[in-house]
C-alpha positions as CSV (number, residue, x, y, z in Angstrom):
1,M,67.4,26.2,5.0
2,A,66.8,29.3,3.0
3,A,67.4,29.1,-0.9
4,N,70.2,31.0,-2.7
5,A,69.0,34.0,-4.7
6,S,71.2,33.1,-7.7
7,G,68.4,30.8,-8.8
8,I,65.6,33.0,-8.9
9,A,65.0,33.6,-12.6
10,G,63.7,37.5,-13.8
11,E,65.5,41.0,-13.8
12,I,64.6,44.1,-12.9
13,D,64.1,47.0,-15.6
14,R,65.1,49.7,-14.4
15,K,63.7,51.9,-17.8
16,S,60.2,50.1,-16.9
17,G,57.4,52.6,-15.2
18,V,56.6,49.8,-12.7
19,P,58.2,51.0,-9.4
20,I,61.0,48.5,-8.6
21,Y,59.5,47.3,-5.7
22,V,56.2,46.0,-7.6
23,Q,58.6,43.9,-10.4
24,L,61.0,42.5,-7.6
25,R,57.6,41.4,-5.6
26,E,56.4,39.8,-8.8
27,I,59.8,37.9,-9.5
28,L,59.6,36.5,-6.0
29,R,56.2,35.6,-6.5
30,T,56.6,33.8,-9.3
31,Y,59.8,31.8,-8.0
32,I,57.2,30.7,-5.1
33,A,54.4,29.6,-6.9
34,T,56.7,27.6,-9.4
35,S,59.9,26.8,-6.5
36,C,59.1,26.6,-3.7
37,P,56.8,24.1,-1.5
38,P,55.1,25.6,1.7
39,G,57.3,26.0,4.7
40,S,60.6,26.3,2.6
41,G,62.7,29.3,3.1
42,L,63.4,32.3,0.9
43,P,66.8,33.9,0.9
44,S,67.8,36.6,2.7
45,E,67.3,40.3,2.0
46,R,70.9,40.7,1.9
47,D,71.0,38.0,-0.8
48,L,68.3,39.5,-2.9
49,A,69.6,43.0,-2.8
50,E,73.1,41.3,-4.0
51,R,71.4,40.0,-6.8
52,F,69.3,42.4,-8.0
53,G,71.6,44.7,-7.7
54,L,69.4,46.9,-5.3
55,A,69.1,48.5,-1.5
56,R,68.2,46.3,1.6
57,M,65.6,49.0,1.9
58,T,63.9,48.0,-1.3
59,V,64.3,44.3,-1.0
60,R,62.3,44.6,1.9
61,Q,59.5,46.5,0.7
62,A,58.9,44.2,-1.6
63,I,58.8,41.1,1.5
64,D,56.9,43.5,3.0
65,A,54.4,43.6,0.5
66,L,54.2,39.6,0.3
67,V,54.1,39.3,4.0
68,G,51.4,41.6,4.0
69,E,49.4,39.7,1.5
70,E,50.3,36.4,3.3
71,V,52.0,34.9,0.7
72,I,55.0,34.4,2.8
73,E,55.7,35.0,6.6
74,R,58.9,36.1,9.2
75,V,59.7,34.5,12.0
76,V,61.9,36.2,13.7
77,G,65.3,34.6,15.0
78,L,64.6,32.6,11.9
79,G,63.9,34.0,8.3
80,T,61.7,34.6,6.4
81,F,59.4,31.4,4.7
82,V,56.7,30.1,2.3
83,R,53.1,30.4,4.4
84,K,51.0,27.5,4.2
85,P,48.2,28.3,2.6
86,K,44.7,28.8,4.4
87,L,41.6,26.7,3.6
88,D,38.6,28.6,3.2
89,L,36.0,27.5,6.6
90,Q,32.4,27.7,5.5
91,V,30.2,26.3,8.1
92,K,28.4,24.0,6.8
93,L,26.5,20.7,7.9
94,T,28.7,18.6,5.9
95,S,31.7,16.2,6.3
96,Y,35.3,17.1,6.8
97,S,36.3,13.9,5.4
98,E,34.7,14.6,1.9
99,E,35.6,18.4,2.2
100,M,39.7,17.0,2.9
101,Q,39.5,14.3,0.2
102,R,38.0,17.3,-2.2
103,R,41.1,19.9,-1.4
104,G,43.4,16.8,-2.3
105,M,44.3,16.2,1.0
106,V,44.3,13.0,3.3
107,P,42.2,13.2,6.5
108,A,42.6,11.7,9.9
109,A,41.4,11.6,13.0
110,K,42.7,10.4,16.3
111,V,39.9,10.0,19.1
112,L,40.8,11.7,22.3
113,S,37.6,10.3,23.9
114,F,34.5,8.2,23.4
115,E,32.6,7.8,26.1
116,Q,29.5,8.1,28.5
117,I,29.5,10.9,31.1
118,A,26.7,12.8,33.1
119,A,25.4,16.1,31.8
120,S,27.2,19.1,33.8
121,A,25.6,22.1,34.9
122,F,26.6,24.4,31.8
123,L,26.6,21.1,29.2
124,A,22.7,20.5,30.7
125,R,21.8,24.0,29.9
126,E,23.3,24.4,26.3
127,L,21.9,20.7,25.6
128,Q,18.3,21.8,27.3
129,L,18.3,18.8,29.7
130,E,18.4,17.9,33.3
131,E,22.1,18.1,35.0
132,G,23.0,14.7,34.9
133,T,21.3,13.3,32.5
134,P,23.9,10.4,30.3
135,L,25.5,11.8,27.5
136,V,27.9,10.3,25.2
137,R,31.0,12.5,24.7
138,F,33.3,12.1,21.2
139,R,36.4,14.6,21.6
140,R,38.9,13.9,19.0
141,L,41.7,15.4,17.0
142,L,41.4,16.3,13.2
143,L,44.0,16.0,10.8
144,A,45.1,16.6,7.1
145,D,47.7,15.2,5.5
146,N,49.1,14.3,9.1
147,E,49.2,17.6,10.2
148,P,46.3,18.7,13.3
149,M,43.7,20.9,11.8
150,S,41.3,21.1,14.4
151,V,40.3,19.8,17.8
152,D,36.3,18.8,18.1
153,E,33.9,17.9,21.3
154,N,30.8,16.9,20.6
155,F,28.2,15.9,23.4
156,I,25.0,13.5,22.0
157,P,22.2,12.6,24.8
158,A,22.6,9.0,25.6
159,H,19.1,7.6,25.6
160,R,19.3,9.3,21.4
161,V,21.8,6.7,20.4
162,P,21.4,3.6,22.3
163,G,24.4,1.3,21.7
164,L,26.6,3.5,20.0
165,L,29.2,3.5,22.6
166,D,28.8,-0.4,22.0
167,G,30.8,-0.6,18.9
168,E,34.1,1.4,17.7
169,P,34.2,5.0,17.7
170,P,32.6,6.4,14.2
171,T,34.8,7.7,11.2
172,S,32.3,10.6,10.1
173,L,30.0,10.9,13.3
174,Y,26.9,12.1,10.7
175,N,26.9,9.2,8.9
176,V,26.4,7.6,11.6
177,L,23.6,9.3,13.4
178,S,22.1,9.1,10.3
179,E,22.3,6.1,9.3
180,Q,21.9,4.2,12.3
181,F,19.9,6.5,14.4
182,G,17.6,8.2,11.9
183,L,19.4,11.4,13.3
184,V,19.4,13.8,10.2
185,M,20.8,17.0,11.3
186,E,18.7,19.5,9.6
187,W,20.1,22.8,11.0
188,G,21.4,24.1,13.3
189,E,22.8,27.3,15.1
190,D,27.1,28.4,15.3
191,M,28.8,30.8,17.8
192,I,32.0,31.9,16.3
193,E,34.5,33.4,18.5
194,A,38.8,34.3,18.8
195,T,40.1,32.4,21.2
196,A,44.2,31.4,22.5
197,A,45.0,28.1,22.7
198,S,45.3,26.5,26.5
199,P,48.0,24.7,27.0
200,S,46.7,21.4,26.4
201,T,45.2,22.5,23.3
202,A,48.3,24.2,21.8
203,R,49.9,20.9,22.4
204,L,47.5,18.5,20.4
205,L,47.1,21.5,17.4
206,N,51.2,21.5,17.6
207,V,50.8,25.5,18.2
208,E,52.5,27.6,21.1
209,I,50.2,28.5,24.1
210,G,48.2,31.3,23.6
211,S,48.5,31.0,19.7
212,P,44.9,32.7,18.3
213,L,42.2,29.8,17.5
214,L,39.2,30.0,15.8
215,K,36.2,28.5,18.5
216,I,33.0,27.4,16.9
217,Q,30.1,26.0,19.4
218,R,27.3,24.5,17.6
219,H,23.9,23.1,18.2
220,A,22.6,21.2,16.0
221,F,18.5,20.0,15.4
222,V,16.6,16.9,14.3
223,A,13.3,18.8,13.5
224,R,12.9,21.1,17.1
225,A,14.9,18.6,18.6
226,M,18.7,19.6,20.1
227,V,20.7,16.6,19.4
228,D,24.5,17.1,19.1
229,Y,26.5,20.2,21.0
230,S,29.7,20.6,20.0
231,V,32.6,22.8,20.4
232,S,36.0,22.8,17.9
233,F,39.3,24.7,18.2
234,Y,40.5,25.5,14.4
235,R,44.0,26.6,14.0
236,A,44.1,30.3,13.0
237,D,47.2,29.7,11.0
238,R,45.6,26.9,8.8
239,Y,41.7,28.3,8.3
240,K,40.0,31.4,7.4
241,L,36.3,31.8,7.6
242,W,34.2,32.4,4.4
243,V,30.6,33.2,5.1
244,P,28.5,34.0,1.8
245,L,26.0,36.6,2.2
246,Q,22.9,36.6,0.6
247,R,20.1,40.0,0.3
248,P,16.8,38.2,1.7
249,G,14.4,38.0,-1.2
250,V,17.1,38.3,-3.8
251,R,17.4,35.0,-6.0
252,P,21.1,33.7,-5.9
253,T,23.1,34.3,-8.6
254,R,26.2,32.0,-7.7
255,N,27.1,28.7,-6.8
256,Y,28.9,28.7,-3.6
257,A,31.7,26.5,-3.8
258,S,31.0,23.8,-1.2
259,G,32.4,24.3,2.2
260,Y,32.6,22.6,5.8
261,R,32.4,22.2,8.8
262,Q,33.8,18.8,10.4
263,Q,31.7,16.2,11.7
C-alpha cells in the first residue's frame, strides 16, 4: 500500500536557487532513507503534487531522477516502490555464507541435487576429461534473508572426492574440498554474460520468465589440475558486478573490500 504524502517532512523553498524538482528529489531521498524499507510503496504523483503544491510534471521529474539512480522503481499498474539495494558481486574464491554474514544477512541454501552422473560431451570438454567420466553434481538454490539469490551447479570429478556422496551435502563446498580432500582452490577462470531466466530457473529465483540474469561459468584449479566446473545464475535485480582494476606494475594504493563468489 502506498504511503500518504502528508507524512513526508520538508518544504519547497521557492526563493532558493536550487531547482524545485531537485529540492523535491532530495526531500524524497531523505524520506526513503529514514522511513521506507525496501519494497514499500511511495505516495502517488497526485498525492505528492498536492502535498507540496507542485505541478505533476515537476513531481514526475523528481521521481524520474530517483528511478534513474535506482533508488526507486516503477511497477506498471501498481505504483512506485523503494528498490531493494543491489549487492556488489566481486568474483572471488571465497564463501557465500561468510559474505552474506558480513553484510548482516542470514545465508541459507536449498539442495536441489547431490548425485553422481556421467560426464556428457559438454561437461567432459569443460573439465578436460573423457566423456562418461563419473562426476559429482551439486546443485543448490542460495538464499539470503529467505530470499532466492542465485542457482549454483558444480561438477567435480568423482575420483577427486571419494566418499563425498556418502555424507550429507556440504554447507560450504570449498571448505569440505579443502579440509577433507586437500583440494585448495588456487586460481580460476570466470566467464560472465547476460542471459534470460528460463522457466525452471525463473521459478526457483522467484522472477518472471525472461528476467535478466548474470550467468557465471567458472573453471577452478588446484595447481594445473581442474577440479571444479560450475555454472551460476544470479538475479540481475539483486546484484551488480564490481571489478577492481589495477595497472600492471603499479603498486596498489587501495585495500579493496572483500567480495565473493559463492561456493
